[in-house]
C-alpha positions, 0 to 999 in steps of 0.5 A: 339532887336526885330526889328533887329531880324525881319529885319534879318529874312526878309533879310534872307528870301529874300536871300533864295528866290533869291537863289531859283529862277533863276533870274539875281539877283541870280548870284549877290547873288552867287558872294557875298556869294562866296566872303564872304566864302573866307578869314576871312569870315567863321571865322566871320560867325562862331563867329556870329553864336556862339554868337547867339547860346549863346543868344538863350540859355540864352533866353531859360533859362530865359523863363524856369526860368520865367515859373518855378517861375510862377508854384511855385507861382501858378499863373503868375503876369502880369509883368512875363507874358509880360516878358515871351511873349517877351522872347519867341518871341526873342527866336523864332526869334533867332532860326529861324534866325539861321535855315535860315542861315543854309538854306542859306549856304546849298542852296548856296552849292546846287546851286553852285553844280548844276551850275558846273554839268550843266557846265560839262554836256554842255562840254560833249555835245559839 
């Protein structure tokens, strides 16, 4: 699960970098994002986001439960320490992935608006 989340975060970061800089790859990414926002794409994206939010909240709940158990006992045993570190890493990766997905959505919107504004400005100049 951790490897999958690391791959997802790295892919999202690469997508953000392609949206930030005006490379020829940005046009391809913009077309892909435009197509993914048509038809059933938004429904699928919202379903995946909701599932990730449930996973995130479950992981945070598990972290709180392990911390509560360790404070009641007065010390943390090695098994709980490993579980706690694993759950914290998982929660941070899922949360960061959700944040990056939100950034991709907003960057797509802003780049699209910027393209339309430049197009209209060119039309006004001619």
